[in-house]
C-alpha positions as CSV (number, residue, x, y, z in Angstrom):
1,M,62.6,115.1,96.7
2,K,62.4,113.3,100.0
3,V,64.3,110.0,99.9
4,L,64.1,107.4,102.7
5,V,67.2,105.2,102.9
6,L,66.7,101.8,104.7
7,N,69.2,99.2,105.8
8,C,67.2,96.2,107.1
9,G,68.7,93.4,109.2
10,S,67.0,90.3,110.5
11,S,66.0,92.1,113.8
12,S,66.9,95.7,113.1
13,L,66.3,98.6,110.7
14,K,68.5,101.7,110.2
15,Y,67.2,104.6,108.3
16,Q,68.0,108.2,107.1
17,L,65.7,110.6,105.4
18,F,67.3,112.9,102.8
19,A,66.2,116.0,101.1
20,M,67.5,115.6,97.5
21,P,69.3,116.9,95.6
22,E,70.4,119.1,98.5
23,E,71.7,115.9,100.2
24,A,70.6,117.2,103.6
25,V,69.9,114.6,106.3
26,L,66.5,115.5,107.9
27,I,66.4,112.6,110.4
28,K,68.0,109.3,111.1
29,G,67.4,106.5,113.5
30,T,67.6,102.8,114.3
31,V,64.9,100.3,115.3
32,E,66.3,97.3,117.2
33,K,64.9,94.1,118.7
34,I,62.3,93.7,115.9
35,G,60.2,90.7,116.7
36,S,60.1,91.2,120.5
37,E,57.9,92.9,123.1
38,E,60.8,95.3,123.9
39,G,61.6,96.8,120.5
40,T,63.5,100.1,120.7
41,H,63.3,103.0,118.2
42,S,66.0,105.7,118.6
43,Y,66.2,108.7,116.4
44,K,67.9,112.1,116.0
45,S,66.7,115.1,114.1
46,D,68.1,118.7,114.1
47,G,69.6,118.3,117.6
48,K,66.6,116.6,119.0
49,E,66.9,113.0,120.1
50,G,64.5,110.4,121.4
51,S,64.0,106.8,122.1
52,V,60.9,104.7,122.4
53,T,60.5,101.1,123.7
54,A,57.4,99.2,122.6
55,P,56.3,95.9,121.1
56,I,57.6,95.7,117.5
57,L,56.6,92.3,116.2
58,D,57.8,92.7,112.5
59,H,59.4,95.0,110.0
60,R,56.0,96.4,108.9
61,E,55.3,97.6,112.4
62,A,58.8,99.0,112.6
63,L,58.3,101.0,109.4
64,R,54.9,102.2,110.7
65,Q,56.6,103.5,113.8
66,V,59.3,105.2,111.7
67,L,56.7,106.9,109.6
68,A,54.8,108.0,112.7
69,T,58.0,109.6,114.0
70,L,58.8,111.3,110.7
71,T,55.4,113.0,110.9
72,A,55.1,113.6,114.6
73,G,54.6,117.0,116.1
74,E,57.8,118.1,117.8
75,V,60.3,115.7,116.1
76,G,58.6,115.2,112.7
77,V,60.2,116.6,109.6
78,L,57.3,115.8,107.3
79,S,53.7,116.9,107.3
80,S,52.7,113.6,105.7
81,A,54.3,110.3,104.8
82,E,53.1,111.1,101.2
83,E,56.0,113.5,101.0
84,I,58.4,110.5,100.7
85,A,59.0,110.3,97.0
86,A,61.3,107.3,96.9
87,V,62.8,104.6,99.1
88,G,66.4,103.3,98.7
89,H,67.4,99.9,100.1
90,R,70.8,98.5,100.9
91,V,70.9,95.0,99.5
92,V,74.0,93.0,100.4
93,H,74.1,90.5,97.5
94,G,73.1,91.0,93.9
95,G,75.1,88.0,92.5
96,E,75.9,88.4,88.8
97,A,72.4,89.8,88.1
98,F,73.1,93.4,89.1
99,S,76.1,95.6,88.2
100,S,74.4,98.8,89.2
101,S,71.5,100.0,91.3
102,I,68.0,99.4,90.0
103,L,64.3,100.2,90.4
104,V,62.6,97.4,92.3
105,T,60.2,95.3,90.3
106,D,58.8,91.8,90.8
107,D,61.6,90.5,88.6
108,V,64.2,92.3,90.7
109,K,62.6,90.8,93.9
110,R,62.8,87.4,92.4
111,A,66.5,87.9,91.5
112,I,67.3,89.0,95.0
113,A,65.5,85.9,96.4
114,D,67.6,83.8,94.0
115,T,70.8,85.0,95.7
116,I,69.6,84.2,99.2
117,E,71.8,81.1,99.3
118,L,74.8,83.4,98.7
119,A,73.9,85.7,101.5
120,P,71.6,83.8,103.8
121,L,72.1,86.2,106.8
122,H,71.4,89.4,104.9
123,N,69.4,89.1,101.7
124,P,66.2,87.7,103.4
125,A,66.1,90.7,105.7
126,N,66.8,93.1,102.8
127,L,64.0,91.6,100.8
128,L,61.7,91.7,103.8
129,G,62.3,95.5,104.1
130,I,61.3,96.0,100.5
131,E,58.1,93.9,100.9
132,A,57.3,95.6,104.2
133,M,57.6,99.1,102.5
134,E,55.3,97.9,99.7
135,D,52.7,97.2,102.3
136,V,53.1,100.4,104.2
137,L,53.6,102.8,101.2
138,P,52.5,100.8,98.2
139,S,52.7,103.7,95.6
140,V,56.2,104.8,96.4
141,P,59.0,103.7,94.0
142,Q,61.8,101.7,95.5
143,V,65.4,101.3,94.5
144,A,67.8,98.4,95.4
145,V,71.5,99.4,95.8
146,F,73.8,96.3,96.0
147,D,77.0,96.0,98.0
148,T,78.3,93.6,95.3
149,A,77.5,95.7,92.2
150,F,80.6,97.9,92.2
151,H,82.8,94.8,92.0
152,Q,81.1,93.4,88.9
153,T,83.8,95.1,86.8
154,M,86.4,92.6,88.0
155,P,87.8,90.6,85.1
156,Q,87.2,86.9,85.1
157,E,90.7,85.9,85.9
158,H,90.4,88.0,89.1
159,Y,87.1,86.8,90.3
160,L,87.2,83.1,89.6
161,Y,88.6,80.6,92.1
162,P,91.2,78.0,90.9
163,V,88.7,75.1,91.5
164,P,86.9,73.0,88.8
165,Y,85.3,75.5,86.4
166,V,82.1,73.4,86.5
167,L,81.4,74.8,90.0
168,Y,81.2,78.3,88.6
169,Q,79.0,77.1,85.7
170,R,76.6,75.2,88.0
171,H,76.6,77.2,91.2
172,K,78.3,80.6,90.4
173,V,81.1,79.9,92.8
174,R,83.3,83.0,92.4
175,R,84.5,86.1,94.2
176,Y,81.8,88.8,94.5
177,G,83.2,91.2,97.1
178,F,81.3,93.5,99.4
179,H,81.4,97.1,100.8
180,G,81.0,98.2,97.2
181,T,78.9,101.2,98.0
182,S,81.4,102.4,100.5
183,H,84.4,101.8,98.1
184,R,82.5,103.6,95.3
185,Y,81.6,106.6,97.5
186,C,85.2,107.0,98.8
187,A,86.7,106.7,95.4
188,S,84.4,109.4,94.1
189,R,85.9,111.8,96.8
190,V,89.5,111.2,95.8
191,P,89.7,113.7,92.9
192,G,88.7,116.6,95.1
193,L,91.6,115.8,97.4
194,V,94.4,115.0,94.9
195,G,93.4,117.3,92.0
196,R,93.3,114.5,89.4
197,D,90.4,112.8,87.6
198,L,89.5,109.3,88.9
199,S,89.8,107.9,85.4
200,A,93.6,108.6,85.6
201,L,94.2,107.1,89.0
202,K,95.1,103.8,90.6
203,V,93.5,103.7,94.0
204,I,93.6,101.2,96.9
205,S,90.6,101.7,99.1
206,C,90.8,100.3,102.6
207,H,87.4,99.9,104.3
208,I,88.5,98.9,107.8
209,G,85.7,98.4,110.3
210,N,84.5,95.5,112.3
211,G,84.1,94.0,108.8
212,A,87.0,95.0,106.5
213,S,87.8,94.8,102.9
214,L,90.3,96.4,100.4
215,A,89.6,97.2,96.8
216,A,91.9,97.8,93.9
217,I,90.3,100.6,91.8
218,E,91.8,101.3,88.5
219,R,90.5,104.2,86.5
220,G,87.3,104.2,88.6
221,R,86.6,100.5,88.2
222,S,87.0,97.8,90.8
223,I,89.5,95.2,89.4
224,D,89.9,93.2,92.6
225,T,88.7,93.1,96.2
226,S,89.6,91.1,99.3
227,M,86.3,89.7,100.4
228,G,85.2,86.7,98.2
229,M,82.1,84.7,97.7
230,T,81.3,85.5,101.3
231,P,82.5,88.3,103.6
232,L,84.7,85.8,105.5
233,E,87.6,85.9,103.0
234,G,90.3,88.6,103.0
235,V,92.0,90.5,105.7
236,M,91.7,89.8,109.4
237,M,88.7,91.5,110.9
238,G,87.1,92.2,114.3
239,T,85.6,88.8,114.7
240,R,86.2,87.1,111.3
241,S,89.4,85.2,110.5
242,G,89.9,86.3,106.9
243,D,92.2,84.1,104.8
244,I,93.1,80.7,106.3
245,D,94.2,77.3,105.0
246,P,91.0,75.5,103.9
247,S,92.3,72.3,105.4
248,L,92.2,73.9,108.8
249,H,88.4,73.2,108.7
250,E,88.7,69.4,108.8
251,F,91.6,69.5,111.3
252,V,89.9,71.7,113.8
253,M,86.5,70.0,113.5
254,A,88.2,66.6,114.3
255,K,90.3,67.9,117.1
256,E,87.6,70.0,118.8
257,G,84.6,67.9,118.0
258,L,82.9,70.7,116.2
259,S,80.1,70.5,113.6
260,F,80.5,72.5,110.4
261,D,78.0,75.1,111.6
262,E,80.0,75.5,114.8
263,L,83.2,75.9,112.9
264,T,81.6,78.5,110.6
265,S,80.4,80.4,113.7
266,M,83.9,80.3,115.2
267,L,85.4,81.7,112.0
268,N,82.8,84.5,111.7
269,K,82.1,85.4,115.3
270,H,85.0,84.3,117.5
271,S,88.1,84.8,115.4
272,G,90.0,87.9,114.1
273,L,91.0,90.5,116.7
274,F,88.7,88.9,119.2
275,G,90.0,85.3,118.8
276,V,93.7,86.2,119.0
277,S,93.5,88.9,121.7
278,G,90.9,87.0,123.8
279,L,89.5,90.3,124.7
280,S,87.4,92.0,122.1
281,G,86.8,92.5,118.4
282,D,86.7,96.3,119.1
283,M,90.0,97.8,117.9
284,R,89.8,100.5,120.6
285,K,89.8,97.9,123.4
286,V,92.7,96.0,121.7
287,V,94.8,99.1,121.4
288,E,94.1,100.0,125.1
289,A,95.2,96.5,126.2
290,R,98.3,96.7,123.9
291,A,99.3,99.9,125.6
292,K,99.1,98.2,129.0
293,G,101.4,95.5,127.9
294,S,99.0,92.7,126.8
295,M,101.0,90.2,124.7
296,R,98.0,88.8,123.0
297,A,96.6,92.2,122.2
298,S,99.9,93.3,120.8
299,L,100.0,90.1,118.7
300,A,96.5,90.6,117.4
301,F,97.2,94.2,116.4
302,A,100.4,93.2,114.7
303,M,98.7,90.4,112.7
304,Y,95.9,92.8,111.8
305,E,98.3,95.5,110.5
306,Y,100.4,93.0,108.6
307,R,97.6,91.4,106.7
308,I,96.2,94.8,105.6
309,R,99.7,95.9,104.5
310,K,100.2,92.6,102.6
311,Y,97.0,93.2,100.6
312,I,98.0,96.8,99.8
313,G,101.3,95.4,98.4
314,A,99.4,92.8,96.4
315,Y,97.0,95.4,94.9
316,A,99.9,97.7,94.0
317,A,101.3,94.7,92.1
318,A,97.9,94.0,90.5
319,M,97.7,97.5,89.1
320,N,101.4,97.9,88.4
321,G,101.5,100.8,90.8
322,V,99.3,102.9,93.0
323,D,98.6,106.7,93.1
324,V,96.3,106.9,96.1
325,I,95.7,104.8,99.3
326,L,92.6,105.8,101.2
327,F,91.4,104.7,104.7
328,T,87.7,104.6,105.6
329,A,85.2,103.1,108.0
330,G,85.3,102.9,111.8
331,V,88.9,101.7,112.3
332,G,90.3,103.2,109.1
333,E,88.9,106.7,110.0
334,N,89.7,106.6,113.7
335,S,93.0,104.8,114.2
336,P,96.0,107.0,113.4
337,L,98.2,104.3,115.1
338,L,97.2,101.7,112.6
339,R,97.4,104.0,109.6
340,G,100.8,105.2,110.8
341,L,102.3,101.7,111.2
342,I,100.9,100.5,107.8
343,C,102.3,103.6,106.0
344,D,105.7,103.4,107.8
345,N,106.2,100.0,106.1
346,L,105.2,101.3,102.6
347,T,108.1,103.5,102.0
348,Y,109.2,101.3,99.1
349,L,106.2,102.6,97.3
350,G,107.2,106.2,98.0
351,V,104.7,106.7,100.8
352,E,105.6,109.5,103.1
353,L,103.1,110.2,105.9
354,D,102.5,113.6,107.5
355,P,102.4,112.7,111.3
356,A,100.5,115.9,112.3
357,A,97.8,115.4,109.7
358,N,97.5,111.7,110.5
359,D,97.4,112.1,114.3
360,H,95.4,115.3,114.8
361,G,93.4,116.1,111.6
362,Q,89.7,115.6,111.3
363,G,87.4,114.5,108.6
364,E,88.2,114.2,104.9
365,R,91.9,115.0,104.3
366,L,95.3,114.1,102.9
367,I,97.6,112.6,105.5
368,S,100.7,112.3,103.3
369,T,103.3,114.9,102.7
370,P,103.5,117.0,99.5
371,A,106.6,115.0,98.6
372,S,104.9,111.6,98.9
373,K,104.8,109.8,95.6
374,V,101.6,108.0,96.7
375,K,98.9,110.2,98.2
376,V,97.3,108.9,101.4
377,C,94.0,110.1,102.6
378,V,91.2,109.6,105.1
379,I,87.7,109.7,103.8
380,P,84.7,109.2,106.1
381,T,82.4,106.8,104.3
382,N,78.8,107.6,103.6
383,E,77.0,104.6,102.1
384,E,73.6,106.1,102.9
385,L,74.3,109.2,100.9
386,M,75.4,107.0,97.9
387,I,72.1,105.1,98.2
388,A,70.1,108.3,98.3
389,R,72.0,109.6,95.2
390,D,71.3,106.5,93.2
391,T,67.7,106.5,94.3
392,N,67.2,110.1,93.4
393,V,68.8,109.6,89.9
394,L,66.7,106.5,89.1
395,V,63.4,107.8,90.3
396,T,63.9,111.2,88.8
397,G,64.6,109.5,85.5
398,M,61.6,107.3,85.8
399,L,59.3,110.2,86.5
400,A,60.7,112.2,83.6
401,K,60.0,109.3,81.2
402,E,56.4,109.0,82.6
403,E,55.8,112.7,82.0
404,S,57.2,112.5,78.4
């Protein structure tokens, strides 16, 4: 089965085509600047790479260009677009309506639309991708895979905020969490590294990229996560502030003459590593400046490490222990310096890092010593594969029911 995985943004579209159940990536690419005369489509397949610049006025045109590339002579991996048996979509927010991936129906689309106010920057684009695909390949089944779904196992005392309960009743004000597909994928890889079933483990998953979140995973179920009703809550990130005193909003707005929208933009786009260092939200650039003696880069790095470590301690307390700490995503996978400093301050948990494995290893691996009471590992995330898997299972099941 050929499964096309899509991640649609407001002006971009990322895709990968999988052969399932072999889980082989046949081609992947990105379409950017959708809605402009200078849209770009970059792709890579079997060592071949290419890039095309052309007017791409909407997502439908972007998908038509993607399908044309998939079936093109030298680069193409399909003889016809009809070989695509299913399409899986990343959808950021499923609210309380979805605790797992689901086949797309009109009711599902309405439910996604109902959560737009919870994810106004993401869900409209995700829904647009679904509707565009309906126009381009109307007979192909589609599956929605939600970032929030994995965290729907959190107990109520963990996901509710200590504000008047009526706000939850009326407006569903609560913690939802994000990066669920990544946390779920990485947790599923842990048993192969530690030799124990996930149902017997307490895992702290650290998805640390430009956006960052931690999840406390007990016996395979998310019981808490650092991002909240929006992705702004939690640990310090590349450009997001993470946790702050809510009264800061009014104070800064008054002192700086900012509107609420301007303040929200500041907290999301001009804070975090970028705001403190004054240089960049890219950890690599902050580390370079830190090594050259930049005081603000050093401060930003120290704050970043401390806040992640503080959440790890909180989740160890929440689960009454921890068996595995895993690092994933861009920074988590590629910053041995950060991992090392975090783990050097977790010796009270029995963490003992293997410096060679941490500093020089590659790919999926343990980076703790055999004597470490808590296993520490690096697991490259693969959200696209998780989406392909869910899509394959749901569509295969649907087809089997139709045949019977």
